[in-house]
C-alpha positions in Angstrom: -11.6 27.5 0.4 -10.3 28.9 -2.9 -10.5 32.4 -1.6 -8.5 31.5 1.5 -5.8 29.5 -0.5 -5.4 32.3 -3.0 -5.2 34.9 -0.3 -2.5 33.0 1.6 -0.6 32.8 -1.7 -0.9 36.6 -2.1 -3.0 36.3 -5.3 -5.1 39.4 -6.0 -8.1 37.5 -7.4 -8.8 36.0 -3.9 -11.3 38.8 -3.3 -13.3 37.7 -6.4 -13.7 34.2 -4.9 -14.6 35.7 -1.5 -17.3 37.8 -3.1 -18.9 34.7 -4.8 -20.1 33.8 -1.3 -20.2 37.1 0.5 -22.0 39.2 -2.1 -24.2 36.4 -3.3 -27.7 37.5 -4.4 -29.4 36.0 -1.4 -27.3 37.8 1.2 -27.9 41.3 -0.1 -24.4 42.3 0.9 -22.2 44.6 -1.1 -19.0 43.3 -2.8 -15.7 43.9 -1.1 -13.6 45.9 -3.5 -10.3 46.0 -1.7 -8.6 44.6 1.4 -5.2 43.8 2.6 -4.1 40.2 2.9 -4.6 40.3 6.6 -8.0 42.0 6.4 -9.2 39.5 3.8 -8.0 36.6 5.9 -10.1 37.9 8.8 -13.1 38.4 6.6 -12.8 34.9 5.1 -12.6 33.3 8.6 -15.6 35.3 9.7 -17.6 34.4 6.6 -16.8 30.7 7.2 -18.0 31.1 10.8 -21.3 32.4 9.6 -21.9 30.3 6.4 -20.8 27.1 8.0 -22.2 27.6 11.4 -23.9 24.2 11.8 -21.5 22.2 9.6 -18.8 21.3 12.2 -16.1 23.4 10.5 -15.5 26.0 13.3 -13.3 23.8 15.5 -11.1 22.8 12.6 -10.8 26.4 11.5 -9.9 27.6 15.0 -7.2 24.9 15.4 -5.9 25.4 11.9 -5.5 29.1 12.4 -4.1 28.8 15.9 -7.1 30.6 17.4 -8.7 27.8 19.3 -7.3 28.5 22.8 -7.8 32.2 22.8 -11.3 32.1 21.2 -12.7 29.3 23.4 -11.2 30.6 26.6 -12.6 34.1 25.9 -16.0 32.5 25.3 -15.8 30.7 28.6 -14.9 34.0 30.3 -17.9 35.7 28.7 -20.2 32.9 29.9 -18.8 32.9 33.4 -19.2 36.7 33.7 -22.9 36.5 32.9 -24.3 33.0 32.5 -27.9 34.2 31.9 -26.9 35.9 28.7 -26.1 32.4 27.5 -29.4 30.8 28.6 -28.1 29.3 31.8 -30.9 29.3 34.5 -30.3 31.6 37.5 -28.0 30.0 39.9 -26.5 27.7 37.3 -23.1 28.3 35.7 -20.4 26.5 33.8 -19.0 23.4 35.4 -15.5 23.7 36.8 -12.9 23.3 34.1 -15.2 24.0 31.3 -13.8 26.2 28.5 -10.3 25.8 30.0 -8.7 25.0 26.6 -4.9 24.2 26.6 -2.5 22.9 24.0 -3.4 19.4 25.1 -6.9 19.8 23.7 -5.7 20.6 20.2 -4.7 17.0 19.4 -6.4 13.7 20.1 -4.3 10.9 21.7 -2.8 8.3 19.5 -4.8 5.2 20.2 -3.0 2.7 22.4 -3.8 -0.1 20.0 -1.9 1.8 17.3 1.1 2.2 19.5 1.0 -1.5 20.3 0.7 -2.8 16.8 2.9 -0.3 14.9 6.6 -0.9 15.6 7.4 2.6 14.2 5.4 4.3 17.1 6.4 4.1 20.7 4.7 5.5 23.9 7.2 8.4 23.7 5.5 9.4 20.4 2.2 10.0 22.1 0.7 13.4 21.7 1.5 15.8 24.6 -0.8 15.6 27.6 -1.8 12.0 27.1 
């Protein structure tokens, strides 16, 4: 997180924080010595995808970086094109509408109870698509 924050602020030492995870002794990977801000951003997001694979961070990263729609729809297209590569039994494929991510899916609805009890919120304030 520090590497990402420092990189977004344009601070040169961001790469040092990135290397603390990337080139850790258990990984056996070489340190990254130079990268543009954009390249380092991509490397940080990829590192988060790998290191935090089973920690429920990916969705938040995809939404936060405005990549959720394109990444998940591309994954759906990959699965639809060859379901067996993704462990679907022969003759079985994605259900209709699966991996059809739109702007609506990026926000949860404001609970109706909150709209009813909070005079500062009206039904018109509801998130789009709900």
